[in-house]
N, CA, C and O atoms as a GROMACS GRO file, in nm:
protein
  524
    1MET      N    1   0.084  -0.118   0.000
    1MET     CA    2   0.000   0.000   0.000
    1MET      C    3   0.089   0.125   0.000
    1MET      O    4   0.182   0.135   0.079
    2ARG      N    5   0.059   0.218  -0.088
    2ARG     CA    6   0.134   0.343  -0.094
    2ARG      C    7   0.080   0.442   0.007
    2ARG      O    8  -0.040   0.444   0.037
    3SER      N    9   0.170   0.523   0.060
    3SER     CA   10   0.130   0.631   0.150
    3SER      C   11   0.069   0.745   0.070
    3SER      O   12   0.090   0.756  -0.051
    4PHE      N   13  -0.006   0.830   0.139
    4PHE     CA   14  -0.054   0.952   0.076
    4PHE      C   15   0.066   1.038   0.041
    4PHE      O   16   0.170   1.030   0.107
    5ALA      N   17   0.053   1.118  -0.063
    5ALA     CA   18   0.161   1.209  -0.102
    5ALA      C   19   0.102   1.345  -0.133
    5ALA      O   20  -0.009   1.356  -0.186
    6THR      N   21   0.176   1.447  -0.101
    6THR     CA   22   0.139   1.585  -0.128
    6THR      C   23   0.266   1.659  -0.165
    6THR      O   24   0.370   1.640  -0.102
    7THR      N   25   0.259   1.744  -0.267
    7THR     CA   26   0.377   1.821  -0.305
    7THR      C   27   0.335   1.954  -0.365
    7THR      O   28   0.232   1.963  -0.432
    8PRO      N   29   0.414   2.058  -0.341
    8PRO     CA   30   0.387   2.184  -0.412
    8PRO      C   31   0.454   2.181  -0.549
    8PRO      O   32   0.538   2.096  -0.575
    9LEU      N   33   0.415   2.273  -0.635
    9LEU     CA   34   0.482   2.287  -0.763
    9LEU      C   35   0.624   2.334  -0.735
    9LEU      O   36   0.642   2.439  -0.673
   10PRO      N   37   0.726   2.260  -0.781
   10PRO     CA   38   0.864   2.305  -0.758
   10PRO      C   39   0.887   2.443  -0.818
   10PRO      O   40   0.837   2.472  -0.927
   11PRO      N   41   0.963   2.530  -0.749
   11PRO     CA   42   0.985   2.666  -0.800
   11PRO      C   43   1.068   2.670  -0.928
   11PRO      O   44   1.056   2.764  -1.006
   12GLU      N   45   1.151   2.571  -0.949
   12GLU     CA   46   1.238   2.564  -1.068
   12GLU      C   47   1.217   2.430  -1.138
   12GLU      O   48   1.174   2.334  -1.074
   13PRO      N   49   1.246   2.422  -1.268
   13PRO     CA   50   1.236   2.292  -1.338
   13PRO      C   51   1.324   2.187  -1.271
   13PRO      O   52   1.435   2.216  -1.226
   14THR      N   53   1.273   2.065  -1.266
   14THR     CA   54   1.349   1.953  -1.210
   14THR      C   55   1.423   1.876  -1.317
   14THR      O   56   1.516   1.801  -1.288
   15THR      N   57   1.382   1.894  -1.442
   15THR     CA   58   1.450   1.828  -1.554
   15THR      C   59   1.408   1.897  -1.685
   15THR      O   60   1.318   1.980  -1.686
   16ILE      N   61   1.473   1.860  -1.791
   16ILE     CA   62   1.434   1.905  -1.926
   16ILE      C   63   1.385   1.780  -2.001
   16ILE      O   64   1.455   1.679  -2.006
   17ALA      N   65   1.267   1.789  -2.058
   17ALA     CA   66   1.210   1.677  -2.134
   17ALA      C   67   1.288   1.655  -2.262
   17ALA      O   68   1.356   1.746  -2.310
   18PRO      N   69   1.280   1.535  -2.320
   18PRO     CA   70   1.346   1.509  -2.448
   18PRO      C   71   1.304   1.607  -2.558
   18PRO      O   72   1.380   1.631  -2.652
   19ASP      N   73   1.183   1.664  -2.547
   19ASP     CA   74   1.139   1.762  -2.647
   19ASP      C   75   1.195   1.902  -2.623
   19ASP      O   76   1.178   1.991  -2.706
   20GLY      N   77   1.262   1.921  -2.507
   20GLY     CA   78   1.323   2.049  -2.476
   20GLY      C   79   1.244   2.136  -2.381
   20GLY      O   80   1.291   2.244  -2.345
   21SER      N   81   1.126   2.093  -2.340
   21SER     CA   82   1.047   2.174  -2.248
   21SER      C   83   1.098   2.158  -2.105
   21SER      O   84   1.156   2.056  -2.068
   22ALA      N   85   1.074   2.264  -2.024
   22ALA     CA   86   1.112   2.262  -1.883
   22ALA      C   87   1.006   2.185  -1.806
   22ALA      O   88   0.887   2.212  -1.819
   23VAL      N   89   1.049   2.087  -1.724
   23VAL     CA   90   0.957   2.000  -1.653
   23VAL      C   91   0.973   2.016  -1.502
   23VAL      O   92   1.085   2.018  -1.449
   24ARG      N   93   0.861   2.027  -1.435
   24ARG     CA   94   0.857   2.022  -1.290
   24ARG      C   95   0.782   1.895  -1.254
   24ARG      O   96   0.660   1.888  -1.268
   25VAL      N   97   0.855   1.795  -1.210
   25VAL     CA   98   0.796   1.665  -1.178
   25VAL      C   99   0.708   1.680  -1.055
   25VAL      O  100   0.748   1.740  -0.955
   26LEU      N  101   0.587   1.626  -1.062
   26LEU     CA  102   0.493   1.631  -0.951
   26LEU      C  103   0.488   1.495  -0.882
   26LEU      O  104   0.589   1.451  -0.827
   27LEU      N  105   0.374   1.427  -0.885
   27LEU     CA  106   0.362   1.300  -0.813
   27LEU      C  107   0.335   1.184  -0.909
   27LEU      O  108   0.304   1.204  -1.026
   28GLU      N  109   0.349   1.064  -0.854
   28GLU     CA  110   0.334   0.941  -0.932
   28GLU      C  111   0.265   0.835  -0.848
   28GLU      O  112   0.287   0.825  -0.727
   29LEU      N  113   0.181   0.756  -0.914
   29LEU     CA  114   0.123   0.634  -0.857
   29LEU      C  115   0.154   0.520  -0.952
   29LEU      O  116   0.217   0.541  -1.055
   30ALA      N  117   0.111   0.400  -0.919
   30ALA     CA  118   0.143   0.285  -1.002
   30ALA      C  119   0.092   0.301  -1.146
   30ALA      O  120   0.157   0.254  -1.240
   31GLY      N  121  -0.024   0.365  -1.164
   31GLY     CA  122  -0.083   0.377  -1.297
   31GLY      C  123  -0.039   0.495  -1.379
   31GLY      O  124  -0.063   0.498  -1.500
   32GLY      N  125   0.024   0.595  -1.317
   32GLY     CA  126   0.063   0.713  -1.393
   32GLY      C  127   0.135   0.815  -1.309
   32GLY      O  128   0.142   0.805  -1.187
   33GLY      N  129   0.189   0.915  -1.378
   33GLY     CA  130   0.260   1.024  -1.313
   33GLY      C  131   0.212   1.157  -1.368
   33GLY      O  132   0.155   1.163  -1.477
   34MET      N  133   0.236   1.264  -1.292
   34MET     CA  134   0.194   1.397  -1.334
   34MET      C  135   0.312   1.491  -1.330
   34MET      O  136   0.398   1.483  -1.242
   35ALA      N  137   0.316   1.583  -1.428
   35ALA     CA  138   0.423   1.682  -1.433
   35ALA      C  139   0.368   1.812  -1.492
   35ALA      O  140   0.265   1.814  -1.559
   36HIS      N  141   0.439   1.919  -1.465
   36HIS     CA  142   0.410   2.052  -1.519
   36HIS      C  143   0.513   2.079  -1.628
   36HIS      O  144   0.633   2.066  -1.604
   37PHE      N  145   0.468   2.117  -1.746
   37PHE     CA  146   0.556   2.146  -1.859
   37PHE      C  147   0.546   2.294  -1.894
   37PHE      O  148   0.438   2.352  -1.887
   38GLN      N  149   0.658   2.353  -1.932
   38GLN     CA  150   0.656   2.493  -1.974
   38GLN      C  151   0.750   2.516  -2.091
   38GLN      O  152   0.862   2.464  -2.094
   39MET      N  153   0.701   2.594  -2.187
   39MET     CA  154   0.780   2.632  -2.304
   39MET      C  155   0.788   2.784  -2.305
   39MET      O  156   0.687   2.852  -2.288
   40ALA      N  157   0.909   2.837  -2.324
   40ALA     CA  158   0.931   2.981  -2.324
   40ALA      C  159   0.855   3.049  -2.438
   40ALA      O  160   0.827   2.986  -2.540
   41PRO      N  161   0.822   3.177  -2.421
   41PRO     CA  162   0.751   3.249  -2.527
   41PRO      C  163   0.828   3.241  -2.660
   41PRO      O  164   0.948   3.265  -2.665
   42GLY      N  165   0.756   3.208  -2.766
   42GLY     CA  166   0.816   3.201  -2.898
   42GLY      C  167   0.898   3.077  -2.927
   42GLY      O  168   0.952   3.062  -3.037
   43ALA      N  169   0.910   2.985  -2.830
   43ALA     CA  170   0.992   2.865  -2.847
   43ALA      C  171   0.912   2.750  -2.909
   43ALA      O  172   0.790   2.742  -2.893
   44THR      N  173   0.984   2.663  -2.980
   44THR     CA  174   0.925   2.545  -3.042
   44THR      C  175   0.999   2.421  -2.994
   44THR      O  176   1.122   2.416  -3.000
   45ALA      N  177   0.924   2.322  -2.946
   45ALA     CA  178   0.981   2.196  -2.897
   45ALA      C  179   1.032   2.111  -3.012
   45ALA      O  180   1.001   2.136  -3.129
   46LYS      N  181   1.112   2.010  -2.979
   46LYS     CA  182   1.149   1.907  -3.075
   46LYS      C  183   1.029   1.816  -3.093
   46LYS      O  184   0.953   1.794  -2.998
   47ALA      N  185   1.010   1.763  -3.212
   47ALA     CA  186   0.903   1.666  -3.236
   47ALA      C  187   0.948   1.530  -3.182
   47ALA      O  188   1.062   1.489  -3.204
   48VAL      N  189   0.856   1.462  -3.113
   48VAL     CA  190   0.889   1.332  -3.053
   48VAL      C  191   0.772   1.236  -3.069
   48VAL      O  192   0.661   1.275  -3.106
   49SER      N  193   0.800   1.110  -3.040
   49SER     CA  194   0.700   1.005  -3.028
   49SER      C  195   0.739   0.920  -2.909
   49SER      O  196   0.858   0.896  -2.886
   50HIS      N  197   0.641   0.874  -2.832
   50HIS     CA  198   0.670   0.790  -2.715
   50HIS      C  199   0.655   0.642  -2.749
   50HIS      O  200   0.563   0.603  -2.822
   51ARG      N  201   0.744   0.563  -2.697
   51ARG     CA  202   0.745   0.418  -2.723
   51ARG      C  203   0.635   0.344  -2.647
   51ARG      O  204   0.570   0.256  -2.704
   52THR      N  205   0.613   0.378  -2.518
   52THR     CA  206   0.524   0.296  -2.435
   52THR      C  207   0.422   0.374  -2.353
   52THR      O  208   0.332   0.313  -2.296
   53VAL      N  209   0.433   0.506  -2.346
   53VAL     CA  210   0.341   0.583  -2.262
   53VAL      C  211   0.246   0.666  -2.345
   53VAL      O  212   0.274   0.701  -2.459
   54GLU      N  213   0.131   0.696  -2.285
   54GLU     CA  214   0.038   0.790  -2.344
   54GLU      C  215   0.016   0.902  -2.243
   54GLU      O  216   0.041   0.885  -2.123
   55GLU      N  217  -0.031   1.016  -2.293
   55GLU     CA  218  -0.044   1.132  -2.205
   55GLU      C  219  -0.176   1.203  -2.227
   55GLU      O  220  -0.236   1.196  -2.334
   56ILE      N  221  -0.221   1.273  -2.122
   56ILE     CA  222  -0.331   1.368  -2.129
   56ILE      C  223  -0.273   1.501  -2.082
   56ILE      O  224  -0.217   1.510  -1.973
   57TRP      N  225  -0.288   1.604  -2.164
   57TRP     CA  226  -0.238   1.738  -2.132
   57TRP      C  227  -0.356   1.831  -2.104
   57TRP      O  228  -0.461   1.821  -2.166
   58TYR      N  229  -0.336   1.924  -2.009
   58TYR     CA  230  -0.432   2.029  -1.979
   58TYR      C  231  -0.355   2.161  -1.978
   58TYR      O  232  -0.262   2.177  -1.899
   59ILE      N  233  -0.393   2.255  -2.064
   59ILE     CA  234  -0.322   2.382  -2.077
   59ILE      C  235  -0.365   2.477  -1.966
   59ILE      O  236  -0.484   2.504  -1.946
   60LEU      N  237  -0.265   2.528  -1.894
   60LEU     CA  238  -0.289   2.619  -1.782
   60LEU      C  239  -0.282   2.766  -1.821
   60LEU      O  240  -0.365   2.846  -1.780
   61SER      N  241  -0.180   2.800  -1.902
   61SER     CA  242  -0.160   2.940  -1.938
   61SER      C  243  -0.082   2.951  -2.068
   61SER      O  244  -0.019   2.856  -2.113
   62GLY      N  245  -0.088   3.070  -2.127
   62GLY     CA  246  -0.019   3.094  -2.253
   62GLY      C  247  -0.102   3.045  -2.371
   62GLY      O  248  -0.212   2.992  -2.355
   63THR      N  249  -0.046   3.064  -2.489
   63THR     CA  250  -0.110   3.015  -2.611
   63THR      C  251  -0.006   2.949  -2.699
   63THR      O  252   0.114   2.977  -2.688
   64GLY      N  253  -0.053   2.861  -2.785
   64GLY     CA  254   0.039   2.791  -2.873
   64GLY      C  255  -0.034   2.700  -2.968
   64GLY      O  256  -0.154   2.714  -2.991
   65GLU      N  257   0.041   2.604  -3.021
   65GLU     CA  258  -0.015   2.504  -3.113
   65GLU      C  259   0.047   2.369  -3.083
   65GLU      O  260   0.162   2.360  -3.039
   66MET      N  261  -0.030   2.264  -3.107
   66MET     CA  262   0.016   2.126  -3.093
   66MET      C  263  -0.012   2.054  -3.223
   66MET      O  264  -0.126   2.053  -3.272
   67TRP      N  265   0.093   1.993  -3.280
   67TRP     CA  266   0.079   1.906  -3.397
   67TRP      C  267   0.082   1.763  -3.348
   67TRP      O  268   0.167   1.726  -3.267
   68ARG      N  269  -0.012   1.682  -3.397
   68ARG     CA  270  -0.016   1.538  -3.366
   68ARG      C  271  -0.036   1.461  -3.496
   68ARG      O  272  -0.113   1.503  -3.583
   69ALA      N  273   0.036   1.348  -3.509
   69ALA     CA  274   0.022   1.263  -3.628
   69ALA      C  275   0.031   1.118  -3.586
   69ALA      O  276   0.114   1.080  -3.504
   70GLN      N  277  -0.058   1.036  -3.644
   70GLN     CA  278  -0.058   0.893  -3.615
   70GLN      C  279  -0.136   0.821  -3.724
   70GLN      O  280  -0.247   0.861  -3.759
   71ALA      N  281  -0.077   0.715  -3.777
   71ALA     CA  282  -0.143   0.626  -3.874
   71ALA      C  283  -0.206   0.702  -3.991
   71ALA      O  284  -0.322   0.677  -4.027
   72GLY      N  285  -0.131   0.795  -4.050
   72GLY     CA  286  -0.179   0.866  -4.167
   72GLY      C  287  -0.269   0.984  -4.139
   72GLY      O  288  -0.311   1.053  -4.232
   73ARG      N  289  -0.300   1.009  -4.014
   73ARG     CA  290  -0.384   1.123  -3.977
   73ARG      C  291  -0.298   1.225  -3.904
   73ARG      O  292  -0.216   1.188  -3.820
   74GLU      N  293  -0.315   1.352  -3.936
   74GLU     CA  294  -0.244   1.455  -3.860
   74GLU      C  295  -0.329   1.580  -3.849
   74GLU      O  296  -0.417   1.606  -3.932
   75GLU      N  297  -0.301   1.658  -3.742
   75GLU     CA  298  -0.374   1.781  -3.720
   75GLU      C  299  -0.291   1.875  -3.634
   75GLU      O  300  -0.201   1.833  -3.561
   76VAL      N  301  -0.322   2.003  -3.645
   76VAL     CA  302  -0.265   2.106  -3.559
   76VAL      C  303  -0.382   2.167  -3.484
   76VAL      O  304  -0.480   2.210  -3.545
   77VAL      N  305  -0.371   2.173  -3.350
   77VAL     CA  306  -0.477   2.233  -3.269
   77VAL      C  307  -0.422   2.352  -3.193
   77VAL      O  308  -0.305   2.355  -3.154
   78ALA      N  309  -0.508   2.452  -3.173
   78ALA     CA  310  -0.472   2.570  -3.096
   78ALA      C  311  -0.470   2.534  -2.948
   78ALA      O  312  -0.556   2.461  -2.900
   79LEU      N  313  -0.371   2.587  -2.876
   79LEU     CA  314  -0.359   2.565  -2.733
   79LEU      C  315  -0.384   2.696  -2.660
   79LEU      O  316  -0.325   2.799  -2.693
   80SER      N  317  -0.471   2.692  -2.561
   80SER     CA  318  -0.500   2.806  -2.476
   80SER      C  319  -0.552   2.752  -2.343
   80SER      O  320  -0.589   2.635  -2.335
   81PRO      N  321  -0.556   2.834  -2.239
   81PRO     CA  322  -0.602   2.786  -2.109
   81PRO      C  323  -0.737   2.716  -2.118
   81PRO      O  324  -0.831   2.767  -2.178
   82GLY      N  325  -0.745   2.599  -2.056
   82GLY     CA  326  -0.868   2.521  -2.054
   82GLY      C  327  -0.874   2.411  -2.158
   82GLY      O  328  -0.962   2.325  -2.151
   83VAL      N  329  -0.783   2.411  -2.256
   83VAL     CA  330  -0.782   2.305  -2.358
   83VAL      C  331  -0.719   2.179  -2.299
   83VAL      O  332  -0.616   2.186  -2.232
   84CYS      N  333  -0.783   2.066  -2.324
   84CYS     CA  334  -0.732   1.935  -2.280
   84CYS      C  335  -0.720   1.846  -2.403
   84CYS      O  336  -0.809   1.845  -2.488
   85LEU      N  337  -0.610   1.772  -2.414
   85LEU     CA  338  -0.589   1.687  -2.531
   85LEU      C  339  -0.516   1.559  -2.494
   85LEU      O  340  -0.449   1.551  -2.391
   86THR      N  341  -0.528   1.460  -2.580
   86THR     CA  342  -0.462   1.331  -2.558
   86THR      C  343  -0.350   1.310  -2.658
   86THR      O  344  -0.352   1.360  -2.770
   87ILE      N  345  -0.250   1.233  -2.613
   87ILE     CA  346  -0.140   1.190  -2.698
   87ILE      C  347  -0.129   1.038  -2.680
   87ILE      O  348  -0.057   0.991  -2.592
   88PRO      N  349  -0.198   0.960  -2.764
   88PRO     CA  350  -0.193   0.814  -2.753
   88PRO      C  351  -0.051   0.760  -2.781
   88PRO      O  352   0.030   0.828  -2.844
   89VAL      N  353  -0.024   0.641  -2.734
   89VAL     CA  354   0.105   0.576  -2.756
   89VAL      C  355   0.137   0.576  -2.906
   89VAL      O  356   0.051   0.546  -2.988
   90GLY      N  357   0.260   0.610  -2.940
   90GLY     CA  358   0.305   0.608  -3.078
   90GLY      C  359   0.272   0.730  -3.160
   90GLY      O  360   0.309   0.738  -3.277
   91THR      N  361   0.202   0.827  -3.101
   91THR     CA  362   0.168   0.949  -3.172
   91THR      C  363   0.292   1.038  -3.184
   91THR      O  364   0.363   1.058  -3.086
   92CYS      N  365   0.318   1.091  -3.302
   92CYS     CA  366   0.422   1.192  -3.319
   92CYS      C  367   0.360   1.324  -3.281
   92CYS      O  368   0.247   1.354  -3.321
   93PHE      N  369   0.433   1.406  -3.204
   93PHE     CA  370   0.377   1.535  -3.165
   93PHE      C  371   0.486   1.640  -3.146
   93PHE      O  372   0.602   1.609  -3.119
   94GLN      N  373   0.443   1.764  -3.160
   94GLN     CA  374   0.532   1.878  -3.143
   94GLN      C  375   0.446   1.996  -3.101
   94GLN      O  376   0.333   2.010  -3.149
   95PHE      N  377   0.498   2.082  -3.013
   95PHE     CA  378   0.422   2.198  -2.972
   95PHE      C  379   0.510   2.321  -2.969
   95PHE      O  380   0.633   2.314  -2.965
   96ARG      N  381   0.442   2.436  -2.970
   96ARG     CA  382   0.515   2.562  -2.967
   96ARG      C  383   0.433   2.667  -2.894
   96ARG      O  384   0.310   2.664  -2.894
   97ALA      N  385   0.505   2.760  -2.831
   97ALA     CA  386   0.443   2.872  -2.761
   97ALA      C  387   0.435   2.990  -2.857
   97ALA      O  388   0.534   3.026  -2.920
   98ILE      N  389   0.317   3.048  -2.867
   98ILE     CA  390   0.296   3.164  -2.953
   98ILE      C  391   0.253   3.279  -2.863
   98ILE      O  392   0.161   3.263  -2.782
   99GLY      N  393   0.315   3.391  -2.875
   99GLY     CA  394   0.277   3.506  -2.794
   99GLY      C  395   0.387   3.543  -2.695
   99GLY      O  396   0.496   3.487  -2.698
  100ALA      N  397   0.354   3.637  -2.609
  100ALA     CA  398   0.453   3.695  -2.516
  100ALA      C  399   0.465   3.619  -2.384
  100ALA      O  400   0.554   3.649  -2.306
  101ALA      N  401   0.378   3.524  -2.358
  101ALA     CA  402   0.380   3.450  -2.231
  101ALA      C  403   0.425   3.306  -2.253
  101ALA      O  404   0.407   3.251  -2.362
  102PRO      N  405   0.484   3.245  -2.149
  102PRO     CA  406   0.518   3.102  -2.160
  102PRO      C  407   0.391   3.019  -2.177
  102PRO      O  408   0.284   3.058  -2.131
  103LEU      N  409   0.404   2.905  -2.243
  103LEU     CA  410   0.296   2.807  -2.255
  103LEU      C  411   0.316   2.706  -2.143
  103LEU      O  412   0.422   2.643  -2.135
  104ALA      N  413   0.217   2.690  -2.057
  104ALA     CA  414   0.229   2.598  -1.944
  104ALA      C  415   0.114   2.498  -1.944
  104ALA      O  416   0.000   2.532  -1.974
  105ALA      N  417   0.147   2.372  -1.910
  105ALA     CA  418   0.048   2.265  -1.905
  105ALA      C  419   0.082   2.167  -1.794
  105ALA      O  420   0.198   2.156  -1.754
  106VAL      N  421  -0.019   2.098  -1.746
  106VAL     CA  422   0.006   1.981  -1.662
  106VAL      C  423  -0.029   1.861  -1.748
  106VAL      O  424  -0.121   1.866  -1.830
  107ALA      N  425   0.044   1.753  -1.728
  107ALA     CA  426   0.020   1.632  -1.807
  107ALA      C  427   0.028   1.510  -1.717
  107ALA      O  428   0.108   1.503  -1.624
  108VAL      N  429  -0.057   1.415  -1.748
  108VAL     CA  430  -0.055   1.284  -1.681
  108VAL      C  431   0.001   1.185  -1.780
  108VAL      O  432  -0.045   1.176  -1.894
  109THR      N  433   0.102   1.111  -1.738
  109THR     CA  434   0.168   1.010  -1.821
  109THR      C  435   0.129   0.872  -1.768
  109THR      O  436   0.143   0.844  -1.648
  110MET      N  437   0.079   0.785  -1.858
  110MET     CA  438   0.033   0.651  -1.818
  110MET      C  439   0.098   0.545  -1.905
  110MET      O  440   0.084   0.555  -2.027
  111PRO      N  441   0.166   0.448  -1.853
  111PRO     CA  442   0.209   0.438  -1.714
  111PRO      C  443   0.310   0.548  -1.682
  111PRO      O  444   0.337   0.631  -1.768
  112PRO      N  445   0.366   0.551  -1.560
  112PRO     CA  446   0.464   0.654  -1.527
  112PRO      C  447   0.581   0.654  -1.625
  112PRO      O  448   0.614   0.551  -1.685
  113TRP      N  449   0.643   0.771  -1.641
  113TRP     CA  450   0.757   0.788  -1.731
  113TRP      C  451   0.866   0.687  -1.697
  113TRP      O  452   0.914   0.686  -1.584
  114PRO      N  453   0.908   0.601  -1.793
  114PRO     CA  454   1.007   0.497  -1.764
  114PRO      C  455   1.152   0.545  -1.765
  114PRO      O  456   1.239   0.475  -1.714
  115GLY      N  457   1.180   0.662  -1.824
  115GLY     CA  458   1.316   0.713  -1.824
  115GLY      C  459   1.376   0.723  -1.963
  115GLY      O  460   1.305   0.728  -2.064
  116GLU      N  461   1.508   0.726  -1.966
  116GLU     CA  462   1.583   0.742  -2.092
  116GLU      C  463   1.536   0.644  -2.198
  116GLU      O  464   1.505   0.528  -2.169
  117GLY      N  465   1.532   0.690  -2.322
  117GLY     CA  466   1.496   0.603  -2.433
  117GLY      C  467   1.348   0.596  -2.463
  117GLY      O  468   1.309   0.537  -2.564
  118GLU      N  469   1.264   0.656  -2.378
  118GLU     CA  470   1.119   0.650  -2.402
  118GLU      C  471   1.078   0.737  -2.521
  118GLU      O  472   0.998   0.694  -2.605
  119ALA      N  473   1.133   0.856  -2.530
  119ALA     CA  474   1.097   0.948  -2.638
  119ALA      C  475   1.194   0.934  -2.754
  119ALA      O  476   1.315   0.930  -2.735
  120MET      N  477   1.138   0.926  -2.874
  120MET     CA  478   1.218   0.920  -2.996
  120MET      C  479   1.199   1.051  -3.071
  120MET      O  480   1.086   1.095  -3.091
  121ILE      N  481   1.308   1.113  -3.113
  121ILE     CA  482   1.300   1.234  -3.194
  121ILE      C  483   1.250   1.196  -3.333
  121ILE      O  484   1.299   1.101  -3.394
  122VAL      N  485   1.152   1.271  -3.383
  122VAL     CA  486   1.093   1.247  -3.515
  122VAL      C  487   1.092   1.378  -3.593
  122VAL      O  488   1.127   1.484  -3.540
  123GLU      N  489   1.054   1.370  -3.718
  123GLU     CA  490   1.041   1.489  -3.802
  123GLU      C  491   0.906   1.553  -3.775
  123GLU      O  492   0.803   1.487  -3.780
  124GLY      N  493   0.907   1.682  -3.746
  124GLY     CA  494   0.782   1.756  -3.721
  124GLY      C  495   0.765   1.866  -3.824
  124GLY      O  496   0.849   1.884  -3.912
  125PRO      N  497   0.657   1.940  -3.813
  125PRO     CA  498   0.628   2.044  -3.912
  125PRO      C  499   0.708   2.173  -3.893
  125PRO      O  500   0.721   2.253  -3.986
  126TRP      N  501   0.761   2.195  -3.770
  126TRP     CA  502   0.829   2.321  -3.741
  126TRP      C  503   0.973   2.293  -3.699
  126TRP      O  504   1.004   2.188  -3.643
  127ALA      N  505   1.061   2.388  -3.727
  127ALA     CA  506   1.201   2.378  -3.684
  127ALA      C  507   1.207   2.405  -3.533
  127ALA      O  508   1.162   2.509  -3.487
  128PRO      N  509   1.263   2.310  -3.456
  128PRO     CA  510   1.272   2.333  -3.312
  128PRO      C  511   1.370   2.448  -3.279
  128PRO      O  512   1.469   2.469  -3.349
  129THR      N  513   1.339   2.520  -3.171
  129THR     CA  514   1.427   2.628  -3.128
  129THR      C  515   1.496   2.595  -2.996
  129THR      O  516   1.578   2.674  -2.948
  130VAL      N  517   1.465   2.480  -2.937
  130VAL     CA  518   1.525   2.439  -2.811
  130VAL      C  519   1.638   2.340  -2.838
  130VAL      O  520   1.644   2.280  -2.945
  131ARG      N  521   1.725   2.324  -2.743
  131ARG     CA  522   1.834   2.228  -2.758
  131ARG      C  523   1.791   2.087  -2.728
  131ARG      O  524   1.871   1.995  -2.736
   0.00000   0.00000   0.00000
């Protein structure tokens, strides 16, 4: 049995995601983990695909766009506060912050993030601006 857990949002990023976004790791249970992602104003992430995890994102602040592609289907959706979207396993995706404010989201990863090698860099529609 797991103990209860409570944590505040870390004041600084705890890691950088393979796509280049700043990540503040939150909490995890056996079925999934949660993190806060942020992209600087005007920045574009690297396009990636996940090998084994799927995610649900909820946009907290800022504006931007998310490209998703899977099995011959692709789309670009506008991101703004209150938008929620899914990234199924194997989906290629890329996002970017548009405007003067950072783009911030919380995301649930199912199962929890396994570590190095999970994300594969893929070709996306936009040139990434992050390292």
